[in-house]
C-alpha positions as CSV (number, residue, x, y, z in Angstrom):
1,M,-7.5,17.1,-0.4
2,I,-8.7,13.6,0.8
3,P,-12.3,13.1,1.9
4,V,-12.8,11.5,5.3
5,Y,-13.9,8.1,4.1
6,I,-10.9,7.8,1.7
7,Y,-8.5,8.9,4.4
8,V,-9.9,6.3,6.8
9,W,-9.8,3.6,4.2
10,L,-6.3,4.3,2.9
11,Q,-4.7,4.8,6.4
12,A,-6.4,1.8,8.0
13,L,-7.0,-0.7,5.2
14,L,-4.1,-0.2,2.8
15,I,-1.4,-0.7,5.3
16,S,2.3,-1.0,4.2
17,V,4.8,-2.9,6.3
18,Q,8.5,-2.4,6.3
19,A,10.8,-5.4,6.7
20,E,14.5,-6.0,6.4
21,E,14.0,-8.3,3.5
22,P,11.3,-8.2,0.7
23,A,8.6,-10.8,0.6
24,Q,9.1,-13.8,-1.6
25,S,6.7,-14.9,-4.4
26,D,6.1,-18.3,-2.8
27,R,4.2,-16.5,0.1
28,I,1.8,-14.7,-2.3
29,V,-1.8,-15.7,-1.5
30,F,-3.6,-13.3,-4.0
31,G,-3.7,-13.7,-7.7
32,L,-4.8,-12.4,-11.1
33,G,-8.5,-11.5,-11.3
34,E,-9.1,-11.0,-7.5
35,E,-11.7,-8.5,-6.6
36,L,-12.9,-7.1,-3.2
37,T,-15.9,-4.8,-2.8
38,Y,-16.8,-2.7,0.2
39,K,-19.5,-0.3,1.5
40,V,-18.5,2.8,3.5
41,H,-21.1,4.2,5.8
42,Y,-21.7,6.7,8.6
43,G,-24.1,5.0,11.0
44,F,-27.0,3.8,8.9
45,V,-26.2,6.1,6.0
46,N,-24.3,4.7,3.0
47,A,-21.6,7.1,1.9
48,A,-19.4,5.3,-0.7
49,N,-18.6,2.2,-2.6
50,A,-15.1,0.9,-2.9
51,R,-13.3,-1.8,-5.0
52,M,-9.9,-3.4,-5.0
53,V,-9.2,-5.2,-8.3
54,I,-6.2,-7.1,-9.5
55,S,-5.9,-7.2,-13.4
56,D,-6.3,-10.6,-15.0
57,Q,-3.0,-10.0,-16.9
58,V,0.6,-9.6,-15.9
59,H,2.2,-6.2,-16.7
60,V,5.8,-5.4,-17.2
61,I,7.1,-2.1,-15.5
62,N,10.7,-1.1,-15.2
63,G,11.6,-4.5,-16.6
64,K,9.8,-6.4,-13.9
65,K,6.7,-8.6,-14.1
66,C,3.9,-6.9,-12.0
67,Y,0.4,-7.3,-10.8
68,K,-1.7,-4.3,-11.8
69,I,-3.9,-3.4,-8.8
70,D,-6.5,-0.7,-8.8
71,V,-8.5,0.7,-5.9
72,Y,-11.6,2.6,-6.8
73,G,-13.7,4.9,-4.5
74,E,-16.9,6.7,-5.4
75,S,-19.4,8.6,-3.3
76,I,-23.1,7.5,-3.5
77,G,-26.5,8.8,-2.4
78,M,-26.7,12.2,-0.7
79,F,-23.0,12.3,-0.3
80,D,-22.6,12.3,-4.0
81,L,-24.8,15.4,-4.2
82,F,-22.6,17.4,-1.9
83,L,-19.2,16.1,-3.2
84,R,-18.9,13.9,-6.2
85,I,-15.9,11.6,-5.8
86,R,-14.5,9.3,-8.5
87,D,-11.0,8.3,-7.3
88,N,-8.6,5.7,-8.7
89,W,-5.5,4.7,-6.8
90,G,-3.2,2.0,-8.3
91,T,0.1,0.1,-8.1
92,Y,2.2,-2.1,-10.2
93,L,3.4,-4.7,-7.7
94,D,6.5,-6.8,-8.4
95,T,5.4,-10.4,-8.6
96,G,8.8,-11.6,-7.3
97,N,9.8,-9.3,-4.4
98,V,6.3,-7.8,-3.6
99,V,7.5,-4.2,-3.8
100,P,5.8,-1.5,-6.0
101,Q,7.5,-0.6,-9.3
102,R,5.0,2.2,-9.9
103,F,2.2,4.0,-8.0
104,Y,-0.4,6.3,-9.5
105,R,-3.6,8.1,-8.6
106,H,-6.3,9.9,-10.5
107,I,-8.4,12.0,-8.2
108,E,-11.8,13.7,-8.9
109,E,-13.3,15.2,-5.8
110,G,-15.8,18.0,-6.7
111,K,-13.8,20.5,-8.8
112,Y,-10.5,19.2,-7.4
113,R,-8.3,17.1,-9.7
114,K,-4.9,15.4,-9.2
115,N,-3.0,13.1,-11.5
116,E,0.3,11.6,-10.2
117,I,2.7,8.8,-11.2
118,V,5.5,7.6,-8.9
119,D,8.3,5.3,-10.2
120,F,10.5,3.5,-7.7
121,N,14.2,2.8,-8.5
122,Y,15.6,0.5,-5.8
123,N,19.1,0.5,-7.2
124,R,19.3,4.3,-6.7
125,R,17.0,4.2,-3.7
126,E,14.9,7.0,-5.1
127,A,11.3,7.7,-6.0
128,S,10.5,9.8,-9.1
129,V,7.3,11.7,-8.8
130,R,5.5,13.2,-11.8
131,T,2.3,15.4,-11.5
132,F,0.1,16.6,-14.2
133,D,-0.4,20.4,-14.6
134,K,-4.1,20.7,-15.4
135,K,-3.9,24.3,-16.5
136,K,-1.0,23.8,-19.0
137,K,-2.2,20.3,-19.9
138,V,1.4,18.9,-19.5
139,W,3.3,16.7,-17.1
140,K,5.7,18.6,-14.9
141,P,9.4,17.6,-14.7
142,A,9.9,14.7,-12.3
143,E,11.0,15.3,-8.7
144,K,13.3,12.8,-7.0
145,F,13.0,11.7,-3.3
146,P,15.2,9.3,-1.3
147,I,13.5,6.0,-0.2
148,P,14.6,2.8,1.7
149,G,15.3,-0.3,-0.3
150,N,12.0,-2.0,0.5
151,V,9.4,0.8,0.7
152,Q,5.7,0.3,0.0
153,D,3.0,2.6,-1.3
154,L,-0.6,2.9,0.0
155,V,-2.0,0.2,-2.3
156,S,0.9,-2.3,-2.5
157,G,1.3,-2.3,1.3
158,Y,-1.9,-4.1,2.0
159,Y,-1.0,-6.9,-0.4
160,Y,2.5,-7.1,1.2
161,L,0.8,-7.4,4.5
162,R,-1.0,-10.6,3.3
163,T,2.4,-12.3,2.8
164,L,3.2,-12.1,6.6
165,D,2.8,-15.0,9.0
166,F,0.5,-13.7,11.7
167,N,1.0,-17.0,13.6
168,N,4.3,-15.6,14.7
169,L,2.7,-12.4,16.1
170,D,1.2,-12.2,19.6
171,D,-1.5,-9.9,21.0
172,G,0.2,-6.5,21.8
173,D,3.0,-7.0,19.3
174,V,3.7,-3.9,17.1
175,I,4.4,-4.1,13.3
176,R,6.6,-1.3,12.0
177,V,5.3,0.5,9.0
178,N,7.1,2.4,6.2
179,A,5.3,4.0,3.2
180,F,6.0,6.6,0.6
181,F,3.1,8.9,-0.2
182,D,2.6,12.4,-1.4
183,K,6.3,13.0,-1.7
184,E,7.0,12.0,1.9
185,L,8.2,8.9,3.7
186,Y,5.9,7.9,6.6
187,D,6.7,5.7,9.6
188,F,3.6,4.1,11.1
189,K,3.1,1.4,13.8
190,I,0.3,-1.2,13.9
191,R,-0.6,-3.1,17.1
192,I,-2.0,-6.6,17.1
193,V,-5.2,-6.3,19.3
194,G,-6.3,-10.0,19.2
195,R,-8.5,-12.5,17.5
196,E,-12.3,-12.7,17.3
197,L,-15.3,-13.7,15.2
198,V,-16.8,-10.9,13.1
199,K,-20.1,-10.9,11.4
200,T,-20.0,-10.0,7.7
201,K,-22.1,-10.5,4.6
202,L,-19.9,-13.5,3.9
203,G,-20.8,-15.0,7.2
204,E,-19.1,-15.2,10.6
205,I,-15.4,-15.2,10.1
206,R,-12.6,-15.6,12.5
207,S,-10.4,-12.5,12.2
208,I,-7.2,-10.9,13.4
209,V,-7.9,-7.5,14.9
210,I,-5.2,-4.8,14.3
211,S,-5.1,-1.1,15.3
212,P,-2.9,1.5,13.6
213,I,-1.4,3.7,16.3
214,M,-2.6,7.1,15.3
215,P,-0.6,10.3,16.1
216,E,-2.4,13.1,17.8
217,N,-4.6,14.9,15.2
218,G,-7.8,16.8,14.8
219,L,-9.7,14.0,12.9
220,F,-9.5,10.8,14.9
221,D,-10.5,10.4,18.5
222,G,-7.5,8.9,20.3
223,E,-4.4,6.8,19.6
224,N,-6.4,3.6,19.1
225,S,-9.3,5.1,17.2
226,I,-9.1,2.7,14.2
227,R,-9.6,-1.0,14.2
228,V,-9.3,-3.4,11.3
229,W,-10.6,-7.0,11.1
230,I,-8.6,-9.2,8.7
231,S,-9.6,-12.8,8.0
232,D,-7.5,-15.2,10.1
233,D,-6.8,-17.6,7.2
234,I,-4.4,-17.8,4.3
235,N,-6.2,-15.1,2.3
236,K,-5.8,-12.3,5.0
237,V,-8.8,-10.4,3.5
238,P,-9.8,-7.1,5.2
239,L,-13.4,-7.7,6.4
240,K,-14.3,-4.6,8.4
241,I,-12.9,-1.2,9.5
242,K,-14.3,1.0,12.3
243,A,-12.9,4.4,12.8
244,Q,-13.9,6.6,15.7
245,M,-13.6,10.3,14.8
246,F,-14.5,13.5,16.6
247,V,-17.4,13.9,14.2
248,G,-18.7,10.3,14.6
249,A,-17.9,6.8,13.6
250,V,-17.2,5.6,10.1
251,E,-17.4,1.9,9.1
252,V,-16.2,0.0,6.1
253,D,-17.7,-3.5,5.5
254,I,-16.9,-6.1,2.9
255,E,-19.6,-6.9,0.4
256,T,-18.0,-9.5,-1.9
257,F,-14.8,-11.4,-2.4
258,V,-13.8,-13.1,-5.7
259,K,-10.6,-15.1,-5.3
260,G,-8.0,-14.7,-8.0
261,N,-5.8,-17.2,-9.8
262,V,-3.0,-17.6,-7.3
263,N,-1.0,-19.9,-9.6
């Protein structure tokens, strides 16, 4: 159960990119304490607030130093009256190879609840998925799933994307995508649309426009129904998302950007 605005945001903003070799730490442009905030709206109606936050401390998971990154989404206004949403998606991202060591999500959507933890073992090339049984109040036995050697999750993928050199990509080029989510391995493609100026609350910013190539579905209107504007600078910050759906358009706009301690 994923509400429309969360689905749009995670599928379009939190992109994961598959490469033959993992990214290196000297290409990391984000840092401890970074925070991004967004407003999600249908037309002129505000629907939700969202935040992406990197902890100001380094954490150790599976013996690896990691950034702890949390994504928060909450419904607001009249949307909160119909379906109260308080979601937290997170990842522990290896500071060296920029791959996730652990992914987790705590979902509260109306009466629906889901708690899940995914540990990645790259030596065994498997993901271990644990879910919480809310009726018995215990964690279920872990399930194992095969993964590639450099998979990303829905949160870590966006940060991995920021380590790429877009100067080597031309309009029309397609980036291959590989992500593990909800016990499945997904293969996506993202097309480079072009470069343009975009108006934001942070001012007019030159941006790279990308478009996830969407498979045929009953939610989005066409293959190129989602566009994402990312700052065309060293930070590669998502500035805006516009998704055209059969029920109307959804937009996600940046509100604030606090740069972290990259060093």
